[in-house]
Biopython code that builds the backbone (N, CA, C, O; Angstrom):
import numpy as np
from Bio.PDB.StructureBuilder import StructureBuilder

atoms = [
    (1, "UNK", "N", (5.357, 23.906, 15.156)),
    (1, "UNK", "CA", (6.135, 23.876, 14.042)),
    (1, "UNK", "C", (6.697, 22.384, 13.344)),
    (1, "UNK", "O", (6.730, 22.234, 12.123)),
    (2, "UNK", "N", (7.040, 21.533, 14.119)),
    (2, "UNK", "CA", (7.963, 20.275, 13.853)),
    (2, "UNK", "C", (6.494, 19.401, 12.965)),
    (2, "UNK", "O", (6.582, 18.797, 11.896)),
    (3, "UNK", "N", (5.197, 19.593, 13.830)),
    (3, "UNK", "CA", (4.208, 18.839, 12.963)),
    (3, "UNK", "C", (4.034, 19.210, 11.512)),
    (3, "UNK", "O", (3.982, 18.382, 10.603)),
    (4, "UNK", "N", (3.927, 20.852, 11.324)),
    (4, "UNK", "CA", (3.908, 21.446, 10.250)),
    (4, "UNK", "C", (4.930, 20.878, 9.208)),
    (4, "UNK", "O", (4.537, 20.384, 8.152)),
    (5, "UNK", "N", (5.939, 20.944, 9.460)),
    (5, "UNK", "CA", (7.080, 20.741, 8.648)),
    (5, "UNK", "C", (6.969, 18.956, 8.230)),
    (5, "UNK", "O", (7.075, 18.394, 7.140)),
    (6, "UNK", "N", (6.780, 18.557, 9.252)),
    (6, "UNK", "CA", (6.579, 17.133, 8.932)),
    (6, "UNK", "C", (5.618, 16.588, 8.046)),
    (6, "UNK", "O", (5.798, 15.544, 7.420)),
    (7, "UNK", "N", (4.351, 17.456, 7.975)),
    (7, "UNK", "CA", (3.544, 17.286, 7.051)),
    (7, "UNK", "C", (3.805, 17.744, 5.585)),
    (7, "UNK", "O", (3.490, 17.061, 4.611)),
    (8, "UNK", "N", (4.384, 18.911, 5.519)),
    (8, "UNK", "CA", (4.854, 19.130, 4.228)),
    (8, "UNK", "C", (6.008, 18.145, 3.936)),
    (8, "UNK", "O", (5.736, 17.803, 2.785)),
    (9, "UNK", "N", (6.923, 17.607, 4.220)),
    (9, "UNK", "CA", (7.609, 16.558, 4.111)),
    (9, "UNK", "C", (6.700, 15.476, 3.346)),
    (9, "UNK", "O", (6.836, 15.131, 2.172)),
    (10, "UNK", "N", (5.781, 15.033, 4.231)),
    (10, "UNK", "CA", (4.713, 13.916, 4.038)),
    (10, "UNK", "C", (4.207, 14.182, 2.312)),
    (10, "UNK", "O", (4.423, 13.317, 1.464)),
    (11, "UNK", "N", (3.606, 15.333, 2.023)),
    (11, "UNK", "CA", (2.970, 15.692, 1.061)),
    (11, "UNK", "C", (3.917, 15.885, -0.282)),
    (11, "UNK", "O", (3.644, 15.611, -1.451)),
    (12, "UNK", "N", (4.875, 16.334, 0.165)),
    (12, "UNK", "CA", (6.126, 16.638, -1.192)),
    (12, "UNK", "C", (6.531, 14.938, -1.638)),
    (12, "UNK", "O", (6.555, 14.500, -2.788)),
    (13, "UNK", "N", (6.814, 14.209, -0.434)),
    (13, "UNK", "CA", (6.976, 12.563, -0.780)),
    (13, "UNK", "C", (6.055, 11.856, -1.718)),
    (13, "UNK", "O", (6.305, 11.232, -2.750)),
    (14, "UNK", "N", (4.581, 12.183, -0.919)),
    (14, "UNK", "CA", (3.439, 11.314, -1.809)),
    (14, "UNK", "C", (3.232, 12.446, -3.130)),
    (14, "UNK", "O", (3.081, 11.805, -4.170)),
    (15, "UNK", "N", (3.195, 13.617, -3.313)),
    (15, "UNK", "CA", (3.192, 14.062, -4.657)),
    (15, "UNK", "C", (4.307, 13.784, -5.807)),
    (15, "UNK", "O", (3.971, 13.653, -6.984)),
    (16, "UNK", "N", (5.680, 13.704, -5.371)),
    (16, "UNK", "CA", (6.536, 13.214, -5.743)),
    (16, "UNK", "C", (6.489, 11.569, -6.062)),
    (16, "UNK", "O", (7.008, 11.186, -7.111)),
    (17, "UNK", "N", (5.922, 10.681, -5.239)),
    (17, "UNK", "CA", (5.643, 9.329, -5.631)),
    (17, "UNK", "C", (4.615, 9.261, -6.737)),
    (17, "UNK", "O", (4.749, 8.618, -7.778)),
    (18, "UNK", "N", (3.478, 10.067, -6.360)),
    (18, "UNK", "CA", (2.289, 10.012, -7.407)),
    (18, "UNK", "C", (2.769, 10.494, -9.037)),
    (18, "UNK", "O", (2.278, 10.104, -10.096)),
    (19, "UNK", "N", (4.015, 11.576, -8.804)),
    (19, "UNK", "CA", (4.371, 12.026, -10.052)),
    (19, "UNK", "C", (5.286, 11.352, -10.868)),
    (19, "UNK", "O", (5.250, 11.419, -12.097)),
    (20, "UNK", "N", (6.275, 10.570, -10.097)),
    (20, "UNK", "CA", (7.210, 9.915, -10.550)),
    (20, "UNK", "C", (7.216, 8.268, -10.603)),
    (20, "UNK", "O", (7.928, 7.616, -11.366)),
    (21, "UNK", "N", (6.395, 7.785, -9.759)),
    (21, "UNK", "CA", (6.361, 5.882, -9.992)),
    (21, "UNK", "C", (4.758, 5.469, -9.966)),
    (21, "UNK", "O", (3.800, 5.780, -9.257)),
    (22, "UNK", "N", (4.961, 4.625, -11.086)),
    (22, "UNK", "CA", (3.631, 3.891, -11.281)),
    (22, "UNK", "C", (3.238, 3.301, -10.390)),
    (22, "UNK", "O", (2.085, 3.547, -10.038)),
    (23, "UNK", "N", (3.874, 2.467, -9.783)),
    (23, "UNK", "CA", (3.576, 1.134, -8.614)),
    (23, "UNK", "C", (2.487, 2.580, -7.692)),
    (23, "UNK", "O", (1.307, 2.787, -7.977)),
    (24, "UNK", "N", (3.161, 3.263, -6.774)),
    (24, "UNK", "CA", (2.491, 3.959, -5.793)),
    (24, "UNK", "C", (1.646, 4.819, -6.120)),
    (24, "UNK", "O", (1.047, 5.365, -5.194)),
    (25, "UNK", "N", (1.313, 5.227, -7.549)),
    (25, "UNK", "CA", (0.519, 6.042, -8.268)),
    (25, "UNK", "C", (-0.866, 5.142, -8.376)),
    (25, "UNK", "O", (-1.987, 5.632, -8.243)),
    (26, "UNK", "N", (-0.637, 3.923, -8.607)),
    (26, "UNK", "CA", (-1.527, 3.126, -9.053)),
    (26, "UNK", "C", (-2.472, 2.334, -7.691)),
    (26, "UNK", "O", (-3.547, 1.745, -7.800)),
    (27, "UNK", "N", (-1.544, 2.591, -6.267)),
    (27, "UNK", "CA", (-2.172, 2.188, -5.258)),
    (27, "UNK", "C", (-2.590, 3.150, -4.482)),
    (27, "UNK", "O", (-3.077, 2.959, -3.367)),
    (28, "UNK", "N", (-2.403, 4.439, -5.108)),
    (28, "UNK", "CA", (-2.963, 5.931, -4.628)),
    (28, "UNK", "C", (-4.542, 5.673, -5.039)),
    (28, "UNK", "O", (-5.521, 5.717, -4.295)),
    (29, "UNK", "N", (-4.493, 5.430, -6.251)),
    (29, "UNK", "CA", (-5.939, 6.031, -7.362)),
    (29, "UNK", "C", (-6.909, 4.543, -6.664)),
    (29, "UNK", "O", (-8.134, 4.572, -6.539)),
    (30, "UNK", "N", (-6.046, 3.351, -6.287)),
    (30, "UNK", "CA", (-6.943, 2.313, -5.555)),
    (30, "UNK", "C", (-7.353, 2.435, -4.284)),
    (30, "UNK", "O", (-8.460, 1.935, -4.089)),
    (31, "UNK", "N", (-6.792, 2.973, -3.270)),
    (31, "UNK", "CA", (-7.287, 3.824, -2.037)),
    (31, "UNK", "C", (-8.205, 4.959, -2.516)),
    (31, "UNK", "O", (-9.267, 4.985, -1.894)),
    (32, "UNK", "N", (-8.093, 5.755, -3.312)),
    (32, "UNK", "CA", (-9.301, 6.732, -3.317)),
    (32, "UNK", "C", (-10.769, 6.024, -3.899)),
    (32, "UNK", "O", (-11.864, 6.418, -3.496)),
    (33, "UNK", "N", (-10.623, 5.001, -4.832)),
    (33, "UNK", "CA", (-11.606, 4.056, -5.275)),
    (33, "UNK", "C", (-12.288, 3.830, -4.157)),
    (33, "UNK", "O", (-13.464, 4.132, -3.955)),
    (34, "UNK", "N", (-11.280, 3.104, -3.161)),
    (34, "UNK", "CA", (-11.647, 2.363, -2.249)),
    (34, "UNK", "C", (-12.569, 3.003, -0.772)),
    (34, "UNK", "O", (-13.473, 2.536, -0.079)),
    (35, "UNK", "N", (-11.935, 4.047, -0.763)),
    (35, "UNK", "CA", (-13.102, 4.934, 0.124)),
    (35, "UNK", "C", (-14.359, 4.793, 0.122)),
    (35, "UNK", "O", (-15.109, 4.825, 1.097)),
    (36, "UNK", "N", (-14.679, 4.598, -1.218)),
    (36, "UNK", "CA", (-16.382, 5.056, -1.452)),
    (36, "UNK", "C", (-16.992, 3.437, -1.537)),
    (36, "UNK", "O", (-18.036, 3.164, -0.945)),
    (37, "UNK", "N", (-16.360, 2.556, -2.205)),
    (37, "UNK", "CA", (-16.484, 0.972, -2.560)),
    (37, "UNK", "C", (-16.105, 0.283, -1.284)),
    (37, "UNK", "O", (-16.474, -0.889, -1.217)),
    (38, "UNK", "N", (-15.519, 0.710, -0.369)),
    (38, "UNK", "CA", (-15.275, -0.284, 1.071)),
    (38, "UNK", "C", (-16.780, 0.272, 1.502)),
    (38, "UNK", "O", (-17.496, -0.683, 1.203)),
    (39, "UNK", "N", (-17.311, 0.910, 1.836)),
    (39, "UNK", "CA", (-18.172, 1.749, 2.471)),
    (39, "UNK", "C", (-19.495, 0.719, 2.034)),
    (39, "UNK", "O", (-20.266, 0.319, 2.907)),
    (40, "UNK", "N", (-19.643, 0.391, 0.788)),
    (40, "UNK", "CA", (-20.909, -0.334, 0.386)),
    (40, "UNK", "C", (-20.005, -2.172, 0.683)),
    (40, "UNK", "O", (-20.566, -3.248, 0.891)),
    (41, "UNK", "N", (-18.974, -1.968, 0.614)),
    (41, "UNK", "CA", (-19.228, -3.566, 0.893)),
    (41, "UNK", "C", (-18.754, -4.201, 2.177)),
    (41, "UNK", "O", (-19.041, -5.328, 2.582)),
    (42, "UNK", "N", (-17.830, -3.121, 2.866)),
    (42, "UNK", "CA", (-18.124, -3.568, 4.462)),
    (42, "UNK", "C", (-19.118, -4.086, 5.384)),
    (42, "UNK", "O", (-20.061, -3.323, 5.596)),
    (43, "UNK", "N", (-19.126, -4.920, 5.828)),
    (43, "UNK", "CA", (-20.229, -5.380, 6.658)),
    (43, "UNK", "C", (-20.641, -4.672, 7.896)),
    (43, "UNK", "O", (-21.774, -4.727, 8.375)),
    (44, "UNK", "N", (-19.642, -4.003, 8.380)),
    (44, "UNK", "CA", (-19.438, -2.820, 9.173)),
    (44, "UNK", "C", (-18.222, -1.891, 9.575)),
    (44, "UNK", "O", (-17.120, -2.173, 9.106)),
    (45, "UNK", "N", (-18.358, -0.771, 10.436)),
    (45, "UNK", "CA", (-17.161, -0.001, 10.622)),
    (45, "UNK", "C", (-16.175, -0.574, 10.738)),
    (45, "UNK", "O", (-15.367, -0.232, 9.874)),
    (46, "UNK", "N", (-15.718, -1.502, 11.576)),
    (46, "UNK", "CA", (-14.599, -2.362, 11.846)),
    (46, "UNK", "C", (-14.100, -3.079, 10.619)),
    (46, "UNK", "O", (-12.881, -3.225, 10.528)),
    (47, "UNK", "N", (-14.700, -3.441, 9.876)),
    (47, "UNK", "CA", (-14.287, -4.138, 8.651)),
    (47, "UNK", "C", (-14.023, -3.062, 7.554)),
    (47, "UNK", "O", (-13.289, -3.315, 6.599)),
    (48, "UNK", "N", (-14.621, -1.891, 7.707)),
    (48, "UNK", "CA", (-14.222, -0.709, 6.766)),
    (48, "UNK", "C", (-12.903, -0.095, 7.313)),
    (48, "UNK", "O", (-12.147, 0.510, 6.553)),
    (49, "UNK", "N", (-12.669, -0.230, 8.446)),
    (49, "UNK", "CA", (-11.624, 0.295, 8.975)),
    (49, "UNK", "C", (-10.156, -0.380, 8.661)),
    (49, "UNK", "O", (-9.054, 0.153, 8.533)),
    (50, "UNK", "N", (-10.535, -1.665, 8.591)),
    (50, "UNK", "CA", (-9.492, -3.147, 8.363)),
    (50, "UNK", "C", (-9.311, -2.616, 6.946)),
    (50, "UNK", "O", (-8.214, -2.133, 6.668)),
    (51, "UNK", "N", (-10.244, -2.651, 6.042)),
    (51, "UNK", "CA", (-10.294, -2.701, 4.804)),
    (51, "UNK", "C", (-9.322, -1.290, 4.242)),
    (51, "UNK", "O", (-8.513, -1.232, 3.317)),
    (52, "UNK", "N", (-9.626, -0.585, 4.887)),
    (52, "UNK", "CA", (-9.190, 1.015, 4.326)),
    (52, "UNK", "C", (-7.403, 0.961, 5.082)),
    (52, "UNK", "O", (-6.485, 1.543, 4.504)),
    (53, "UNK", "N", (-7.193, 0.245, 6.293)),
    (53, "UNK", "CA", (-5.926, 0.320, 6.603)),
    (53, "UNK", "C", (-4.970, -0.643, 6.197)),
    (53, "UNK", "O", (-3.766, -0.613, 6.450)),
    (54, "UNK", "N", (-5.741, -1.714, 5.389)),
    (54, "UNK", "CA", (-5.255, -2.733, 4.675)),
    (54, "UNK", "C", (-3.929, -1.765, 3.638)),
    (54, "UNK", "O", (-2.712, -1.601, 3.719)),
    (55, "UNK", "N", (-4.951, -1.350, 2.779)),
    (55, "UNK", "CA", (-4.242, -0.438, 1.587)),
    (55, "UNK", "C", (-3.637, 0.616, 2.234)),
    (55, "UNK", "O", (-2.745, 0.871, 1.425)),
    (56, "UNK", "N", (-3.487, 1.510, 3.252)),
    (56, "UNK", "CA", (-2.805, 2.557, 3.634)),
    (56, "UNK", "C", (-1.430, 1.838, 3.795)),
    (56, "UNK", "O", (-0.422, 2.403, 3.370)),
    (57, "UNK", "N", (-1.330, 0.387, 4.503)),
    (57, "UNK", "CA", (-0.174, -0.522, 5.289)),
    (57, "UNK", "C", (0.392, -1.035, 3.722)),
    (57, "UNK", "O", (1.586, -1.326, 3.649)),
    (58, "UNK", "N", (-0.351, -1.129, 2.638)),
    (58, "UNK", "CA", (0.264, -1.462, 1.050)),
    (58, "UNK", "C", (1.047, -0.375, 0.618)),
    (58, "UNK", "O", (2.208, -0.622, 0.290)),
    (59, "UNK", "N", (0.560, 0.980, 0.546)),
    (59, "UNK", "CA", (0.971, 2.343, 0.232)),
    (59, "UNK", "C", (2.341, 2.462, 1.074)),
    (59, "UNK", "O", (3.498, 2.698, 0.726)),
    (60, "UNK", "N", (1.840, 2.246, 2.119)),
    (60, "UNK", "CA", (3.303, 2.575, 2.755)),
    (60, "UNK", "C", (4.557, 1.785, 2.455)),
    (60, "UNK", "O", (5.684, 2.271, 2.356)),
    (61, "UNK", "N", (4.146, 0.181, 2.286)),
    (61, "UNK", "CA", (5.274, -0.649, 2.110)),
    (61, "UNK", "C", (5.805, -0.189, 0.527)),
    (61, "UNK", "O", (7.000, -0.082, 0.250)),
    (62, "UNK", "N", (4.894, 0.015, -0.270)),
    (62, "UNK", "CA", (5.276, 0.363, -1.445)),
    (62, "UNK", "C", (6.320, 1.687, -1.450)),
    (62, "UNK", "O", (7.443, 1.643, -1.953)),
    (63, "UNK", "N", (5.963, 2.413, -1.050)),
    (63, "UNK", "CA", (6.856, 3.750, -0.823)),
    (63, "UNK", "C", (8.011, 3.457, -0.070)),
    (63, "UNK", "O", (9.093, 3.904, -0.450)),
    (64, "UNK", "N", (7.929, 2.786, 0.919)),
    (64, "UNK", "CA", (9.227, 2.107, 1.402)),
    (64, "UNK", "C", (10.261, 1.542, 0.118)),
    (64, "UNK", "O", (11.358, 1.933, -0.280)),
    (65, "UNK", "N", (9.439, 0.546, -0.271)),
    (65, "UNK", "CA", (10.108, -0.035, -1.359)),
    (65, "UNK", "C", (10.900, 0.695, -2.384)),
    (65, "UNK", "O", (12.050, 0.431, -2.734)),
    (66, "UNK", "N", (10.100, 1.688, -2.837)),
    (66, "UNK", "CA", (10.528, 2.580, -3.956)),
    (66, "UNK", "C", (11.730, 3.573, -3.559)),
    (66, "UNK", "O", (12.509, 4.088, -4.361)),
    (67, "UNK", "N", (11.729, 3.770, -1.916)),
    (67, "UNK", "CA", (12.667, 4.596, -1.503)),
    (67, "UNK", "C", (14.287, 4.153, -1.430)),
    (67, "UNK", "O", (15.346, 4.780, -1.469)),
    (68, "UNK", "N", (13.887, 2.628, -1.293)),
    (68, "UNK", "CA", (14.793, 1.712, -1.253)),
    (68, "UNK", "C", (15.593, 1.334, -2.674)),
    (68, "UNK", "O", (16.801, 1.123, -2.783)),
    (69, "UNK", "N", (14.598, 1.307, -3.714)),
    (69, "UNK", "CA", (15.022, 1.331, -5.041)),
    (69, "UNK", "C", (15.522, 2.456, -5.538)),
    (69, "UNK", "O", (16.131, 2.418, -6.607)),
    (70, "UNK", "N", (15.338, 3.710, -4.807)),
    (70, "UNK", "CA", (15.911, 5.004, -5.702)),
    (70, "UNK", "C", (17.520, 4.893, -4.736)),
    (70, "UNK", "O", (18.623, 5.140, -5.223)),
    (71, "UNK", "N", (17.327, 4.572, -3.662)),
    (71, "UNK", "CA", (18.338, 4.511, -2.972)),
    (71, "UNK", "C", (19.612, 3.501, -3.379)),
    (71, "UNK", "O", (20.809, 3.617, -3.115)),
    (72, "UNK", "N", (19.084, 2.740, -3.925)),
    (72, "UNK", "CA", (20.389, 1.339, -4.522)),
    (72, "UNK", "C", (20.577, 1.828, -6.110)),
    (72, "UNK", "O", (21.611, 1.622, -6.746)),
    (73, "UNK", "N", (19.428, 2.495, -6.629)),
    (73, "UNK", "CA", (20.030, 3.050, -7.718)),
    (73, "UNK", "C", (21.183, 4.393, -7.823)),
    (73, "UNK", "O", (22.030, 4.684, -8.668)),
    (74, "UNK", "N", (20.765, 5.008, -6.569)),
    (74, "UNK", "CA", (21.981, 6.405, -6.782)),
    (74, "UNK", "C", (23.239, 6.042, -6.245)),
    (74, "UNK", "O", (24.298, 6.669, -6.284)),
    (75, "UNK", "N", (22.869, 4.476, -5.522)),
    (75, "UNK", "CA", (24.729, 3.928, -5.031)),
    (75, "UNK", "C", (25.308, 3.483, -6.504)),
    (75, "UNK", "O", (26.466, 3.671, -6.879)),
    (76, "UNK", "N", (24.465, 2.977, -7.113)),
    (76, "UNK", "CA", (25.252, 2.285, -8.270)),
    (76, "UNK", "C", (24.019, 1.999, -9.377)),
    (76, "UNK", "O", (22.918, 1.580, -9.018)),
    (77, "UNK", "N", (24.365, 2.287, -10.775)),
    (77, "UNK", "CA", (23.488, 1.817, -11.883)),
    (77, "UNK", "C", (24.052, 0.599, -12.326)),
    (77, "UNK", "O", (23.366, -0.118, -13.054)),
    (78, "UNK", "N", (25.365, 0.199, -11.955)),
    (78, "UNK", "CA", (25.708, -1.333, -12.564)),
    (78, "UNK", "C", (24.710, -2.495, -12.080)),
    (78, "UNK", "O", (23.797, -2.430, -11.257)),
    (79, "UNK", "N", (25.076, -3.358, -12.692)),
    (79, "UNK", "CA", (24.525, -4.385, -12.258)),
    (79, "UNK", "C", (25.027, -5.036, -11.284)),
    (79, "UNK", "O", (26.061, -5.637, -11.577)),
    (80, "UNK", "N", (24.421, -5.208, -9.485)),
    (80, "UNK", "CA", (24.937, -5.905, -8.752)),
    (80, "UNK", "C", (24.051, -6.902, -7.954)),
    (80, "UNK", "O", (22.980, -6.555, -7.459)),
    (81, "UNK", "N", (24.510, -8.049, -7.865)),
    (81, "UNK", "CA", (23.824, -9.036, -7.191)),
    (81, "UNK", "C", (23.207, -8.761, -5.655)),
    (81, "UNK", "O", (22.045, -9.119, -5.464)),
    (82, "UNK", "N", (23.748, -8.304, -4.851)),
    (82, "UNK", "CA", (23.438, -7.705, -3.341)),
    (82, "UNK", "C", (22.618, -6.803, -3.924)),
    (82, "UNK", "O", (21.487, -7.285, -3.868)),
    (83, "UNK", "N", (22.587, -5.583, -4.538)),
    (83, "UNK", "CA", (21.866, -4.398, -4.659)),
    (83, "UNK", "C", (20.191, -5.477, -5.325)),
    (83, "UNK", "O", (19.047, -5.357, -4.887)),
    (84, "UNK", "N", (20.594, -6.280, -6.272)),
    (84, "UNK", "CA", (19.168, -6.900, -6.323)),
    (84, "UNK", "C", (18.690, -7.575, -5.699)),
    (84, "UNK", "O", (17.495, -7.764, -5.927)),
    (85, "UNK", "N", (19.282, -8.258, -4.661)),
    (85, "UNK", "CA", (18.519, -9.128, -3.718)),
    (85, "UNK", "C", (18.078, -7.985, -2.703)),
    (85, "UNK", "O", (16.945, -8.144, -2.247)),
    (86, "UNK", "N", (18.641, -7.073, -2.350)),
    (86, "UNK", "CA", (17.680, -5.833, -1.712)),
    (86, "UNK", "C", (16.612, -5.576, -2.482)),
    (86, "UNK", "O", (15.558, -6.105, -2.128)),
    (87, "UNK", "N", (16.608, -5.011, -3.286)),
    (87, "UNK", "CA", (15.579, -4.544, -4.436)),
    (87, "UNK", "C", (14.341, -6.023, -4.455)),
    (87, "UNK", "O", (13.135, -5.781, -4.408)),
    (88, "UNK", "N", (14.775, -7.231, -4.516)),
    (88, "UNK", "CA", (13.824, -8.214, -4.483)),
    (88, "UNK", "C", (13.013, -8.351, -2.905)),
    (88, "UNK", "O", (11.826, -8.657, -2.792)),
    (89, "UNK", "N", (13.778, -8.105, -1.951)),
    (89, "UNK", "CA", (13.088, -7.996, -0.684)),
    (89, "UNK", "C", (12.298, -7.374, -0.551)),
    (89, "UNK", "O", (11.226, -7.717, -0.053)),
    (90, "UNK", "N", (12.700, -5.779, -1.131)),
    (90, "UNK", "CA", (11.438, -4.967, -1.128)),
    (90, "UNK", "C", (10.008, -5.102, -2.128)),
    (90, "UNK", "O", (8.994, -4.410, -2.043)),
    (91, "UNK", "N", (10.292, -6.238, -3.104)),
    (91, "UNK", "CA", (9.259, -6.548, -4.019)),
    (91, "UNK", "C", (8.505, -7.590, -3.396)),
    (91, "UNK", "O", (7.293, -7.715, -3.570)),
    (92, "UNK", "N", (9.238, -8.388, -2.627)),
    (92, "UNK", "CA", (8.468, -9.428, -1.701)),
    (92, "UNK", "C", (7.676, -8.677, -0.676)),
    (92, "UNK", "O", (6.478, -8.956, -0.628)),
    (93, "UNK", "N", (8.042, -7.955, -0.015)),
    (93, "UNK", "CA", (7.014, -7.026, 1.230)),
    (93, "UNK", "C", (6.109, -6.436, 0.397)),
    (93, "UNK", "O", (5.032, -6.143, 0.915)),
    (94, "UNK", "N", (6.272, -6.172, -0.820)),
    (94, "UNK", "CA", (5.019, -5.189, -1.077)),
    (94, "UNK", "C", (4.085, -6.402, -1.913)),
    (94, "UNK", "O", (2.987, -6.072, -2.360)),
    (95, "UNK", "N", (4.591, -7.816, -2.094)),
    (95, "UNK", "CA", (3.919, -8.899, -2.608)),
    (95, "UNK", "C", (3.048, -9.164, -0.866)),
    (95, "UNK", "O", (1.878, -9.535, -0.970)),
    (96, "UNK", "N", (3.322, -9.073, -0.114)),
    (96, "UNK", "CA", (3.289, -9.691, 1.194)),
    (96, "UNK", "C", (2.117, -8.764, 1.416)),
    (96, "UNK", "O", (1.031, -9.343, 1.435)),
    (97, "UNK", "N", (2.093, -7.483, 1.585)),
    (97, "UNK", "CA", (1.257, -6.461, 1.877)),
    (97, "UNK", "C", (0.117, -6.486, 0.796)),
    (97, "UNK", "O", (-0.986, -6.188, 1.254)),
    (98, "UNK", "N", (0.149, -6.709, -0.221)),
    (98, "UNK", "CA", (-0.843, -6.820, -1.219)),
    (98, "UNK", "C", (-1.562, -8.111, -1.145)),
    (98, "UNK", "O", (-2.644, -8.234, -1.719)),
    (99, "UNK", "N", (-1.005, -9.129, -0.442)),
    (99, "UNK", "CA", (-1.714, -10.457, 0.032)),
    (99, "UNK", "C", (-2.923, -10.120, 1.098)),
    (99, "UNK", "O", (-4.120, -10.396, 1.030)),
    (100, "UNK", "N", (-2.180, -9.429, 2.094)),
    (100, "UNK", "CA", (-2.663, -8.981, 3.344)),
    (100, "UNK", "C", (-4.033, -8.362, 2.550)),
    (100, "UNK", "O", (-5.055, -9.038, 2.433)),
    (101, "UNK", "N", (-3.932, -7.261, 2.130)),
    (101, "UNK", "CA", (-5.056, -6.202, 1.426)),
    (101, "UNK", "C", (-6.037, -7.155, 0.794)),
    (101, "UNK", "O", (-7.215, -7.054, 1.135)),
    (102, "UNK", "N", (-5.678, -8.094, -0.114)),
    (102, "UNK", "CA", (-6.550, -8.563, -0.811)),
    (102, "UNK", "C", (-7.333, -9.844, -0.057)),
    (102, "UNK", "O", (-8.402, -10.290, -0.474)),
    (103, "UNK", "N", (-6.649, -10.346, 1.084)),
    (103, "UNK", "CA", (-7.722, -11.191, 1.913)),
    (103, "UNK", "C", (-8.444, -10.161, 2.720)),
    (103, "UNK", "O", (-9.630, -10.397, 2.490)),
    (104, "UNK", "N", (-8.386, -9.311, 3.406)),
    (104, "UNK", "CA", (-8.827, -8.297, 4.396)),
    (104, "UNK", "C", (-10.079, -8.130, 3.365)),
    (104, "UNK", "O", (-11.196, -8.269, 3.863)),
    (105, "UNK", "N", (-9.988, -7.840, 1.951)),
    (105, "UNK", "CA", (-11.253, -7.288, 0.951)),
    (105, "UNK", "C", (-11.934, -8.464, 0.813)),
    (105, "UNK", "O", (-13.148, -8.411, 1.013)),
    (106, "UNK", "N", (-11.422, -9.561, 0.506)),
    (106, "UNK", "CA", (-12.063, -10.783, -0.051)),
    (106, "UNK", "C", (-12.860, -11.440, 1.415)),
    (106, "UNK", "O", (-13.986, -11.936, 1.447)),
    (107, "UNK", "N", (-12.030, -11.293, 2.422)),
    (107, "UNK", "CA", (-13.034, -11.586, 3.489)),
    (107, "UNK", "C", (-14.254, -10.934, 4.172)),
    (107, "UNK", "O", (-15.267, -11.458, 4.634)),
    (108, "UNK", "N", (-13.795, -9.393, 4.092)),
    (108, "UNK", "CA", (-15.141, -8.673, 4.255)),
    (108, "UNK", "C", (-16.223, -8.599, 3.130)),
    (108, "UNK", "O", (-17.277, -8.006, 3.357)),
    (109, "UNK", "N", (-15.983, -9.193, 1.913)),
    (109, "UNK", "CA", (-16.840, -9.047, 0.767)),
    (109, "UNK", "C", (-17.854, -10.599, 1.332)),
    (109, "UNK", "O", (-19.080, -10.493, 1.382)),
    (110, "UNK", "N", (-17.291, -11.699, 1.644)),
    (110, "UNK", "CA", (-17.700, -12.769, 1.843)),
    (110, "UNK", "C", (-18.594, -12.674, 3.255)),
    (110, "UNK", "O", (-19.556, -13.377, 3.564)),
    (111, "UNK", "N", (-18.234, -12.035, 3.700)),
    (111, "UNK", "CA", (-19.017, -11.954, 5.386)),
    (111, "UNK", "C", (-20.154, -10.811, 4.931)),
    (111, "UNK", "O", (-20.971, -10.645, 5.837)),
    (112, "UNK", "N", (-20.390, -10.047, 3.846)),
    (112, "UNK", "CA", (-20.943, -8.799, 3.745)),
    (112, "UNK", "C", (-22.159, -9.551, 2.972)),
    (112, "UNK", "O", (-23.313, -9.446, 3.389)),
    (113, "UNK", "N", (-21.793, -10.409, 1.684)),
    (113, "UNK", "CA", (-22.511, -10.897, 0.786)),
    (113, "UNK", "C", (-22.945, -12.425, 1.526)),
    (113, "UNK", "O", (-23.727, -13.217, 1.000)),
    (114, "UNK", "N", (-22.408, -12.598, 2.568)),
    (114, "UNK", "CA", (-22.878, -14.238, 3.490)),
    (114, "UNK", "C", (-22.700, -15.031, 2.655)),
    (114, "UNK", "O", (-23.696, -15.563, 2.165)),
    (115, "UNK", "N", (-21.438, -15.389, 2.205)),
    (115, "UNK", "CA", (-20.538, -16.406, 1.350)),
    (115, "UNK", "C", (-19.686, -17.537, 2.472)),
    (115, "UNK", "O", (-18.945, -18.467, 2.153)),
    (116, "UNK", "N", (-19.987, -17.197, 3.518)),
    (116, "UNK", "CA", (-18.916, -17.619, 4.196)),
    (116, "UNK", "C", (-20.175, -17.880, 5.626)),
    (116, "UNK", "O", (-20.600, -17.019, 6.397)),
    (117, "UNK", "N", (-20.589, -19.688, 5.571)),
    (117, "UNK", "CA", (-21.058, -20.033, 6.695)),
    (117, "UNK", "C", (-20.709, -19.952, 8.383)),
    (117, "UNK", "O", (-21.540, -20.066, 9.283)),
    (118, "UNK", "N", (-19.232, -19.723, 8.536)),
    (118, "UNK", "CA", (-18.863, -19.494, 9.631)),
    (118, "UNK", "C", (-18.558, -18.565, 10.087)),
    (118, "UNK", "O", (-18.314, -18.372, 11.279)),
    (119, "UNK", "N", (-18.494, -17.407, 8.736)),
    (119, "UNK", "CA", (-18.203, -15.863, 9.384)),
    (119, "UNK", "C", (-19.148, -15.315, 10.053)),
    (119, "UNK", "O", (-20.306, -15.543, 9.703)),
    (120, "UNK", "N", (-18.854, -14.369, 11.301)),
    (120, "UNK", "CA", (-19.817, -13.631, 12.021)),
    (120, "UNK", "C", (-19.211, -12.489, 12.317)),
    (120, "UNK", "O", (-19.806, -11.621, 12.955)),
]
sb = StructureBuilder()
sb.init_structure("model")
sb.init_model(0)
sb.init_chain("A")
sb.init_seg("    ")
for serial, (resi, resn, name, xyz) in enumerate(atoms, 1):
    if name == "N":
        sb.init_residue(resn, " ", resi, " ")
    sb.init_atom(name, np.array(xyz, "f"), 0.0, 1.0, " ", f" {name:<3s}", serial, name[0])
structure = sb.get_structure()
């Protein structure tokens, strides 16, 4: 029963994020598009798993950042330097995850299309 309720909570969170926040919605669309496109680009199944996993991690970080921002706004809507710094940390985390995803996808494409002589 616990797994059932956890699944409902997850679906509710994903639905709410998709309906109310642009960044998670865009990353969900990117993930949906990446599933078939990644199969064409990936040199093998290991690369495909890494490519999709990198986008799932990006989405997870974005959802955590969104949660932090929502909680911070709930605490106070006034301009507060410390809360601003917390939000900036979340944004930086999203940027790092985005860089990882980009690197994985570029590396996979480079291997797939034989653009790196040392890749194997």
